Backbone as numpy.savetxt, mean C-alpha at the origin, in Angstrom:
# Nx Ny Nz CAx CAy CAz Cx Cy Cz
-7.24 -17.16 13.68 -6.80 -16.26 12.18 -5.18 -15.82 12.30
-4.90 -15.83 11.23 -3.37 -15.39 11.06 -3.11 -14.15 11.19
-2.06 -13.67 11.10 -1.49 -12.40 11.29 -1.62 -11.74 9.94
-1.42 -12.06 8.74 -1.99 -11.39 7.71 -3.30 -11.10 7.67
-4.31 -11.97 7.93 -5.51 -11.73 7.98 -5.95 -10.44 9.15
-5.48 -10.74 10.20 -5.28 -9.62 11.22 -5.14 -8.33 10.64
-4.17 -8.27 10.29 -3.49 -6.87 9.73 -4.80 -6.31 8.27
-4.94 -7.18 7.65 -6.04 -6.67 6.57 -7.26 -6.40 7.16
-7.68 -6.90 8.36 -9.27 -6.54 8.97 -9.05 -5.39 9.72
-7.83 -5.24 10.25 -7.97 -3.80 11.18 -7.57 -2.62 9.87
-7.13 -2.81 8.89 -6.77 -1.79 8.06 -7.99 -1.40 7.21
-8.75 -2.50 7.09 -10.05 -2.52 6.43 -11.18 -1.43 7.33
-11.01 -1.97 8.35 -12.04 -1.23 9.52 -11.59 0.03 9.64
-10.37 0.66 9.46 -9.66 2.00 9.69 -9.81 2.56 8.45
-10.25 2.07 7.35 -10.03 2.69 6.06 -8.77 3.29 5.70
-7.69 2.52 6.02 -6.53 2.68 5.51 -6.36 3.43 4.15
-7.01 2.85 3.21 -7.14 3.34 1.61 -7.09 4.75 1.52
-7.99 5.31 2.65 -8.15 6.74 2.49 -6.81 7.82 2.93
-5.93 7.23 3.44 -4.64 7.57 3.72 -3.80 8.17 2.41
-3.96 7.56 1.40 -3.06 7.95 0.19 -1.82 7.12 0.24
-0.65 7.60 -0.55 0.82 6.66 -0.61 1.37 7.08 0.41
2.18 6.03 1.22 2.98 6.51 2.34 3.91 5.43 2.42
4.99 5.98 2.89 6.30 4.82 3.13 6.19 3.78 3.78
6.82 2.73 3.60 6.74 1.49 4.19 6.89 1.32 5.93
7.85 2.58 6.24 7.85 2.70 7.79 6.58 2.98 8.23
5.66 3.53 7.71 4.17 4.07 8.49 3.78 2.54 8.51
3.65 1.69 7.45 2.86 0.36 7.47 3.60 -0.62 8.51
4.88 -0.39 8.55 5.43 -1.05 9.51 5.10 -0.76 11.02
5.31 0.31 11.42 4.53 0.70 12.56 3.03 0.28 13.00
2.33 0.32 11.72 1.09 -0.10 12.11 0.82 -1.77 12.32
1.74 -2.37 11.69 1.62 -3.90 11.70 2.08 -4.32 12.99
3.14 -3.66 13.60 3.90 -3.85 14.79 2.78 -3.44 15.88
1.89 -2.70 15.78 0.83 -2.34 16.59 -0.30 -3.20 16.71
-0.71 -3.67 15.49 -2.05 -4.39 15.30 -1.23 -5.96 16.03
-0.46 -6.26 15.59 0.32 -7.90 16.17 0.86 -7.58 17.55
1.26 -6.40 17.91 2.24 -6.55 19.24 3.42 -7.41 19.11
4.02 -7.26 17.76 5.06 -7.95 17.52 6.13 -7.04 16.90
7.75 -7.12 17.37 8.40 -6.13 16.92 9.55 -7.19 16.01
9.72 -8.02 15.47 10.72 -8.48 14.83 10.59 -8.29 13.50
11.62 -7.26 13.29 11.31 -6.52 11.91 11.36 -7.33 10.36
12.42 -8.57 10.83 12.19 -9.98 9.55 10.65 -10.11 9.27
10.19 -10.67 10.57 8.81 -11.21 10.23 7.84 -10.21 9.95
7.99 -8.89 10.27 7.11 -7.81 10.00 7.08 -7.38 8.53
8.46 -7.48 7.91 8.75 -6.99 6.63 8.12 -8.50 5.77
8.21 -9.70 6.37 7.67 -10.91 5.61 6.11 -10.68 5.29
5.52 -10.26 6.39 4.08 -9.93 6.16 3.80 -9.25 5.34
4.46 -7.91 5.04 4.29 -6.97 4.47 4.41 -7.12 3.15
5.51 -7.95 2.76 5.75 -8.38 1.30 4.80 -9.58 0.92
4.03 -10.48 1.84 3.20 -11.26 1.23 1.94 -10.45 0.70
1.53 -9.42 1.86 0.20 -8.55 1.13 0.48 -7.78 0.08
1.89 -7.47 -0.29 2.15 -6.68 -1.75 1.99 -7.85 -2.61
2.31 -8.95 -2.72 2.43 -9.92 -3.78 0.89 -10.38 -3.79
-0.06 -10.34 -2.99 -1.21 -10.82 -3.07 -2.21 -9.71 -3.50
-1.55 -8.43 -3.45 -2.39 -7.07 -4.17 -3.05 -6.34 -3.10
-2.75 -6.41 -2.02 -3.36 -5.56 -1.19 -2.35 -4.24 -0.95
-1.66 -3.96 -1.52 -1.07 -2.74 -1.69 -0.66 -2.28 -3.10
-0.72 -0.87 -3.30 -0.37 -0.56 -4.58 0.85 0.18 -4.25
1.98 -0.34 -5.30 3.21 0.13 -5.33 3.77 1.08 -6.18
3.92 2.19 -5.89 4.82 3.44 -6.74 6.07 3.97 -6.64
6.89 4.24 -7.51 7.99 4.73 -7.45 8.12 6.05 -6.86
8.78 6.28 -5.77 8.82 7.49 -5.24 9.92 8.40 -5.78
10.79 9.21 -5.19 11.79 10.16 -5.65 12.81 9.40 -6.38
13.70 8.64 -5.44 15.01 8.33 -6.15 14.98 6.76 -6.12
15.08 6.53 -4.98 15.19 4.89 -4.78 14.40 4.10 -3.85
13.18 4.95 -3.47 11.98 4.37 -2.62 11.09 4.27 -3.31
9.94 3.58 -2.73 8.75 3.15 -3.14 7.61 3.67 -2.08
6.63 4.06 -2.50 5.22 4.50 -1.65 4.36 3.27 -1.95
3.52 3.24 -0.87 2.56 1.97 -0.87 1.11 2.75 -0.38
0.13 2.04 -1.05 -1.23 2.55 -0.83 -2.27 1.23 -0.54
-2.74 1.31 0.56 -3.59 -0.12 1.28 -4.62 -0.04 -0.01
-4.99 -1.03 -0.45 -5.77 -1.69 -1.35 -6.84 -2.96 -0.61
-8.20 -2.34 -0.32 -8.85 -3.48 0.43 -9.32 -4.72 -0.34
-9.53 -4.54 -1.75 -9.99 -5.34 -2.54 -8.56 -5.84 -3.84
-8.22 -6.69 -3.84 -7.10 -6.99 -4.50 -7.37 -7.44 -5.69
-8.79 -7.64 -6.06 -9.15 -7.73 -7.25 -9.29 -6.66 -8.18
-9.35 -5.33 -7.61 -9.33 -4.20 -8.37 -7.93 -3.29 -8.69
-7.06 -4.31 -8.18 -5.74 -3.72 -8.42 -5.18 -2.86 -9.84
-5.50 -3.62 -10.97 -5.30 -3.07 -12.09 -6.09 -1.86 -12.41
-7.15 -1.68 -11.79 -7.83 -0.60 -12.00 -7.35 0.54 -11.26
-6.86 0.39 -9.94 -6.27 1.50 -9.31 -5.03 1.76 -9.88
-4.08 0.98 -10.34 -3.02 1.15 -11.09 -2.99 1.99 -12.24
-4.18 1.85 -12.94 -4.37 2.58 -14.07 -4.67 4.17 -13.59
-5.53 4.47 -12.61 -6.00 5.60 -12.16 -4.47 6.29 -11.64
-3.45 5.91 -11.07 -2.38 6.35 -10.81 -1.33 6.69 -11.93
-1.33 5.97 -12.96 -0.73 6.20 -13.93 -1.40 7.30 -14.85
-2.58 7.43 -14.76 -3.15 8.62 -15.55 -2.83 9.74 -14.85
-2.92 9.70 -13.48 -2.57 10.80 -12.88 -1.11 11.56 -13.03
-0.27 10.69 -13.45 1.15 11.01 -13.66 1.06 11.59 -15.08
0.36 11.34 -15.77 0.79 11.94 -17.24 0.68 13.28 -17.19
1.46 13.89 -18.26 1.33 15.58 -18.28 0.25 15.91 -19.10
-0.17 17.25 -19.03 -1.23 17.68 -20.12 -0.37 18.77 -21.10
-0.59 18.54 -22.25 0.19 19.61 -23.33 -1.19 20.20 -23.84
-1.03 21.74 -23.34 -1.88 22.62 -24.09 -1.04 23.26 -25.14
-1.93 23.41 -26.41 -1.33 24.59 -27.25 -2.51 25.54 -27.68
-1.63 26.61 -27.90 -2.58 27.48 -28.42 -2.47 28.08 -29.82
-3.22 28.57 -30.42 -3.46 28.39 -31.73 -3.34 29.88 -32.06
């Protein structure tokens, strides 16, 4: 089993999707723990491959940073993005 499948399997087992949107640093520590491998370059490459394949939902945080949420089923990526976008919409109330 390769590194990416190991990480995905562990995160599915631990229900990482229930933890919400988190910074890259959290997932970096988790990947280091799972693989017992501490080379930042390779950890980042694994993470970016998972983002490109749809295993993470990426949103823009405050200024220059992003937050990520684990998505156990990449086929549902578009539905999850719509949910996130709908939560960010403002509600306008008008009183007559």
